[in-house]
N, CA, C and O of each residue as an XYZ file, in Angstrom:
436
protein
N     -68.939     42.239     34.997
C     -69.610     41.068     35.525
C     -68.581     39.988     35.829
O     -67.706     39.721     35.005
N     -68.672     39.377     36.975
C     -67.763     38.314     37.358
C     -68.405     36.982     36.990
O     -69.571     36.728     37.293
N     -67.615     36.141     36.330
C     -68.119     34.839     35.912
C     -68.073     33.851     37.061
O     -67.188     33.937     37.913
N     -68.981     32.941     37.101
C     -69.023     31.915     38.142
C     -68.825     30.546     37.508
O     -69.233     30.298     36.373
N     -68.196     29.673     38.262
C     -67.936     28.320     37.774
C     -68.959     27.358     38.351
O     -69.123     27.296     39.569
N     -69.657     26.602     37.500
C     -70.697     25.704     37.988
C     -70.192     24.385     38.565
O     -70.993     23.612     39.091
N     -68.892     24.101     38.486
C     -68.382     22.799     38.909
C     -68.596     22.581     40.397
O     -69.233     21.606     40.794
N     -68.083     23.457     41.207
C     -68.322     23.471     42.649
C     -67.959     24.857     43.149
O     -67.674     25.744     42.344
N     -67.962     25.059     44.431
C     -67.714     26.409     44.927
C     -66.327     26.916     44.557
O     -66.111     28.126     44.486
N     -65.402     26.026     44.325
C     -64.044     26.410     43.977
C     -63.843     26.443     42.468
O     -63.051     27.241     41.968
N     -64.539     25.597     41.747
C     -64.307     25.474     40.322
C     -63.186     24.497     40.026
O     -62.978     24.114     38.874
N     -62.465     24.095     41.055
C     -61.339     23.173     40.913
C     -61.438     22.127     42.012
O     -61.584     22.461     43.187
N     -61.359     20.872     41.628
C     -61.340     19.831     42.649
C     -60.036     19.968     43.436
O     -58.973     20.054     42.822
N     -60.078     19.993     44.767
C     -58.862     20.215     45.561
C     -57.722     19.258     45.208
O     -56.559     19.658     45.270
N     -58.009     18.039     44.849
C     -56.940     17.096     44.504
C     -56.291     17.428     43.163
O     -55.203     16.932     42.871
N     -56.941     18.263     42.338
C     -56.381     18.638     41.039
C     -55.717     20.007     41.069
O     -55.083     20.402     40.090
N     -55.845     20.732     42.161
C     -55.292     22.081     42.254
C     -53.770     21.990     42.357
O     -53.249     21.219     43.163
N     -53.064     22.763     41.554
C     -51.601     22.711     41.523
C     -50.932     23.654     42.514
O     -49.726     23.547     42.738
N     -51.661     24.548     43.095
C     -51.070     25.531     43.979
C     -51.285     25.118     45.433
O     -52.420     24.939     45.875
N     -50.182     24.969     46.170
C     -50.271     24.519     47.558
C     -51.107     25.475     48.405
O     -51.982     25.046     49.157
N     -50.832     26.766     48.280
C     -51.564     27.752     49.075
C     -53.038     27.714     48.703
O     -53.910     27.722     49.572
N     -53.304     27.672     47.407
C     -54.681     27.635     46.926
C     -55.384     26.378     47.431
O     -56.535     26.437     47.862
N     -54.693     25.244     47.377
C     -55.291     23.978     47.809
C     -55.637     24.032     49.293
O     -56.714     23.602     49.705
N     -54.721     24.560     50.083
C     -54.991     24.653     51.515
C     -56.179     25.570     51.782
O     -57.033     25.252     52.609
N     -56.240     26.704     51.088
C     -57.354     27.616     51.277
C     -58.654     27.004     50.769
O     -59.709     27.201     51.372
N     -58.585     26.262     49.663
C     -59.789     25.609     49.139
C     -60.368     24.660     50.182
O     -61.571     24.653     50.442
N     -59.493     23.870     50.766
C     -59.960     22.893     51.744
C     -60.441     23.590     53.012
O     -61.427     23.173     53.620
N     -59.745     24.649     53.408
C     -60.075     25.348     54.641
C     -61.326     26.222     54.494
O     -62.179     26.244     55.381
N     -61.430     26.935     53.378
C     -62.504     27.907     53.205
C     -63.593     27.450     52.238
O     -64.364     28.270     51.740
N     -63.658     26.168     51.973
C     -64.684     25.613     51.092
C     -64.610     26.210     49.684
O     -65.634     26.394     49.025
N     -63.382     26.512     49.227
C     -63.187     26.899     47.841
C     -63.355     28.354     47.489
O     -63.123     28.713     46.334
N     -63.737     29.203     48.391
C     -64.011     30.595     48.041
C     -62.792     31.336     47.477
O     -62.951     32.074     46.505
N     -61.591     31.181     48.032
C     -60.444     31.883     47.436
C     -60.147     31.450     46.004
O     -59.829     32.290     45.162
N     -60.247     30.145     45.714
C     -59.980     29.669     44.355
C     -61.009     30.211     43.395
O     -60.664     30.627     42.289
N     -62.265     30.216     43.793
C     -63.328     30.721     42.939
C     -63.063     32.184     42.610
O     -63.210     32.598     41.460
N     -62.676     32.963     43.602
C     -62.388     34.369     43.373
C     -61.179     34.525     42.464
O     -61.185     35.382     41.580
N     -60.153     33.724     42.659
C     -58.966     33.809     41.809
C     -59.308     33.479     40.360
O     -58.852     34.163     39.444
N     -60.102     32.443     40.147
C     -60.513     32.076     38.788
C     -61.331     33.192     38.157
O     -61.111     33.552     37.001
N     -62.261     33.731     38.907
C     -63.098     34.819     38.400
C     -62.263     36.059     38.092
O     -62.461     36.712     37.068
N     -61.330     36.377     38.988
C     -60.474     37.541     38.766
C     -59.615     37.368     37.520
O     -59.425     38.315     36.756
N     -59.098     36.164     37.315
C     -58.279     35.899     36.133
C     -59.098     36.041     34.856
O     -58.654     36.674     33.899
N     -60.280     35.460     34.838
C     -61.138     35.570     33.660
C     -61.541     37.018     33.403
O     -61.564     37.472     32.259
N     -61.851     37.721     34.456
C     -62.234     39.126     34.309
C     -61.075     39.957     33.789
O     -61.278     40.835     32.950
N     -59.865     39.702     34.269
C     -58.710     40.470     33.811
C     -58.441     40.223     32.328
O     -58.107     41.152     31.593
N     -58.586     38.973     31.886
C     -58.401     38.663     30.466
C     -59.466     39.365     29.634
O     -59.165     39.922     28.578
N     -60.700     39.339     30.103
C     -61.787     39.999     29.370
C     -61.550     41.509     29.268
O     -61.804     42.105     28.221
N     -61.070     42.123     30.336
C     -60.797     43.562     30.311
C     -59.665     43.902     29.344
O     -59.732     44.903     28.631
N     -58.635     43.076     29.323
C     -57.530     43.305     28.386
C     -58.018     43.147     26.955
O     -57.656     43.939     26.084
N     -58.839     42.128     26.704
C     -59.389     41.923     25.356
C     -60.229     43.120     24.925
O     -60.152     43.544     23.772
N     -61.024     43.666     25.831
C     -61.837     44.838     25.518
C     -60.955     46.041     25.195
O     -61.192     46.747     24.215
N     -59.949     46.266     26.016
C     -59.035     47.386     25.771
C     -58.319     47.218     24.439
O     -58.164     48.180     23.686
N     -57.887     46.012     24.152
C     -57.193     45.738     22.893
C     -58.100     45.989     21.694
O     -57.645     46.499     20.670
N     -59.366     45.638     21.809
C     -60.288     45.876     20.695
C     -60.465     47.374     20.447
O     -60.591     47.802     19.300
N     -60.474     48.169     21.515
C     -60.586     49.626     21.356
C     -59.333     50.203     20.692
O     -59.427     51.092     19.846
N     -58.175     49.699     21.077
C     -56.917     50.169     20.486
C     -56.872     49.839     18.998
O     -56.522     50.690     18.180
N     -57.225     48.609     18.648
C     -57.206     48.204     17.233
C     -58.234     48.987     16.427
O     -57.970     49.359     15.284
N     -59.393     49.237     17.003
C     -60.413     50.020     16.315
C     -59.918     51.454     16.071
O     -60.120     52.002     14.987
N     -59.282     52.050     17.061
C     -58.749     53.407     16.907
C     -57.682     53.445     15.814
O     -57.615     54.396     15.035
N     -56.858     52.417     15.761
C     -55.830     52.355     14.712
C     -56.482     52.268     13.335
O     -56.021     52.904     12.388
N     -57.533     51.497     13.223
C     -58.251     51.398     11.951
C     -58.870     52.726     11.541
O     -58.826     53.104     10.370
N     -59.444     53.429     12.503
C     -60.025     54.740     12.203
C     -58.951     55.736     11.796
O     -59.169     56.566     10.913
N     -57.790     55.653     12.441
C     -56.675     56.534     12.075
C     -56.229     56.251     10.638
O     -55.958     57.175      9.871
N     -56.158     54.980     10.288
C     -55.754     54.612      8.927
C     -56.773     55.102      7.902
O     -56.397     55.638      6.859
N     -58.049     54.920      8.192
C     -59.090     55.376      7.269
C     -59.026     56.882      7.069
O     -59.170     57.369      5.947
N     -58.810     57.623      8.153
C     -58.732     59.081      8.051
C     -57.541     59.507      7.212
O     -57.645     60.420      6.393
N     -56.411     58.848      7.415
C     -55.216     59.234      6.670
C     -55.335     58.848      5.194
O     -54.913     59.607      4.322
N     -55.893     57.700      4.914
C     -56.055     57.268      3.522
C     -57.020     58.196      2.785
O     -56.869     58.418      1.584
N     -58.000     58.735      3.490
C     -58.976     59.630      2.883
C     -58.475     61.041      2.645
O     -59.169     61.842      2.019
N     -57.296     61.361      3.126
C     -56.745     62.709      2.941
C     -56.278     62.891      1.504
O     -55.743     61.965      0.893
N     -56.484     64.085      0.971
C     -56.098     64.373     -0.411
C     -54.601     64.556     -0.583
O     -54.047     64.195     -1.622
N     -53.943     65.110      0.421
C     -52.527     65.450      0.275
C     -51.577     64.463      0.956
O     -50.446     64.826      1.278
N     -52.015     63.231      1.178
C     -51.164     62.244      1.842
C     -50.097     61.746      0.864
O     -50.374     61.507     -0.312
N     -48.876     61.595      1.373
C     -47.772     61.139      0.524
C     -47.536     59.645      0.723
O     -48.018     59.042      1.682
N     -46.788     59.069     -0.202
C     -46.439     57.651     -0.109
C     -45.607     57.396      1.144
O     -45.763     56.362      1.794
N     -44.729     58.330      1.484
C     -43.892     58.183      2.685
C     -44.754     58.152      3.951
O     -44.494     57.373      4.867
N     -45.764     58.992      3.992
C     -46.663     59.000      5.143
C     -47.441     57.687      5.247
O     -47.639     57.162      6.343
N     -47.874     57.165      4.113
C     -48.596     55.892      4.121
C     -47.695     54.737      4.540
O     -48.138     53.829      5.243
N     -46.448     54.764      4.117
C     -45.500     53.727      4.543
C     -45.239     53.804      6.050
O     -45.139     52.779      6.724
N     -45.133     55.018      6.564
C     -44.941     55.201      8.006
C     -46.164     54.682      8.760
O     -46.026     54.022      9.790
N     -47.348     54.974      8.253
C     -48.590     54.480      8.852
C     -48.638     52.954      8.832
O     -49.062     52.320      9.798
N     -48.194     52.375      7.711
C     -48.182     50.922      7.577
C     -47.232     50.274      8.581
O     -47.562     49.248      9.175
N     -46.054     50.869      8.773
C     -45.094     50.337      9.756
C     -45.670     50.427     11.168
O     -45.508     49.508     11.971
N     -46.331     51.521     11.459
C     -46.950     51.702     12.771
C     -48.021     50.636     13.012
O     -48.086     50.039     14.087
N     -48.852     50.408     12.008
C     -49.907     49.393     12.136
C     -49.304     47.999     12.287
O     -49.805     47.186     13.063
N     -48.236     47.723     11.552
C     -47.582     46.405     11.643
C     -47.012     46.182     13.041
O     -47.121     45.083     13.584
N     -46.405     47.215     13.627
C     -45.882     47.087     15.004
C     -47.021     46.854     15.996
O     -46.907     46.037     16.909
N     -48.110     47.580     15.802
C     -49.255     47.418     16.704
C     -49.826     46.009     16.610
O     -50.133     45.394     17.632
N     -49.969     45.504     15.413
C     -50.512     44.149     15.231
C     -49.560     43.112     15.822
O     -50.004     42.127     16.411
N     -48.262     43.328     15.667
C     -47.290     42.420     16.276
C     -47.407     42.409     17.795
O     -47.380     41.350     18.423
N     -47.536     43.591     18.375
C     -47.691     43.691     19.833
C     -48.992     43.045     20.283
O     -49.027     42.348     21.298
N     -50.058     43.274     19.532
C     -51.355     42.677     19.877
C     -51.281     41.152     19.802
O     -51.866     40.459     20.635
N     -50.572     40.636     18.815
C     -50.430     39.182     18.684
C     -49.668     38.590     19.862
O     -50.033     37.532     20.374
N     -48.611     39.273     20.289
C     -47.855     38.785     21.453
C     -48.713     38.823     22.710
O     -48.663     37.905     23.529
N     -49.492     39.873     22.862
C     -50.383     39.973     24.015
C     -51.423     38.860     23.988
O     -51.721     38.265     25.024
N     -51.975     38.575     22.812
C     -52.953     37.488     22.686
C     -52.334     36.142     23.088
O     -52.995     35.317     23.719
N     -51.079     35.926     22.725
C     -50.400     34.677     23.105
C     -50.268     34.574     24.621
O     -50.454     33.499     25.193
N     -49.949     35.685     25.266
C     -49.841     35.692     26.729
C     -51.190     35.400     27.365
O     -51.279     34.627     28.319
N     -52.237     36.018     26.839
C     -53.577     35.777     27.375
C     -54.001     34.322     27.170
O     -54.661     33.737     28.028
N     -53.623     33.750     26.042
C     -53.948     32.348     25.779
C     -53.274     31.435     26.796
O     -53.875     30.461     27.251
N     -52.034     31.741     27.155
C     -51.328     30.953     28.167
C     -52.050     31.054     29.509
O     -52.207     30.057     30.213
N     -52.487     32.261     29.857
C     -53.238     32.437     31.108
C     -54.499     31.580     31.106
O     -54.791     30.887     32.081
N     -55.233     31.633     30.017
C     -56.496     30.883     29.949
C     -56.257     29.381     29.895
O     -57.019     28.614     30.484
N     -55.219     28.951     29.202
C     -54.977     27.505     29.137
C     -54.541     26.978     30.498
O     -54.866     25.847     30.858
N     -53.802     27.796     31.260
C     -53.446     27.384     32.630
C     -54.667     27.246     33.493
O     -54.739     26.338     34.322
N     -55.630     28.125     33.320
C     -56.879     28.052     34.073
C     -57.690     26.844     33.625
O     -58.282     26.148     34.450
N     -57.715     26.600     32.342
C     -58.463     25.467     31.776
C     -57.975     24.132     32.337
O     -58.773     23.232     32.600
N     -56.664     24.011     32.517
C     -56.079     22.765     33.030
C     -56.530     22.490     34.462
O     -56.592     21.339     34.894
N     -56.842     23.558     35.189
C     -57.234     23.394     36.593
C     -58.706     23.077     36.761
O     -59.123     22.616     37.824
N     -59.501     23.318     35.726
C     -60.942     23.069     35.841
C     -61.285     21.648     35.501
O     -62.455     21.268     35.546
């Protein structure tokens, strides 16, 4: 589902738009390109968040399965822990990037 901005057809007042090309298109096309760009950005962030939630859920299921095994060794659990720590670190960095994307969009609205 594509989100719509209720502010105006562009979602950004042309005098507040920071992008020259976007501003010209907003004024020329009554805001349709900016609205699409905003919607596309929000949709892309939402899709990444959904994918990330599936990855984290799969990692949790993998951990539960391994912890439930009778013959699991301490070395295997430590390896699993390092893997999970790397994944969480990567997810945190990705979340920071997504936050920057959204805050840039927020400033334009």
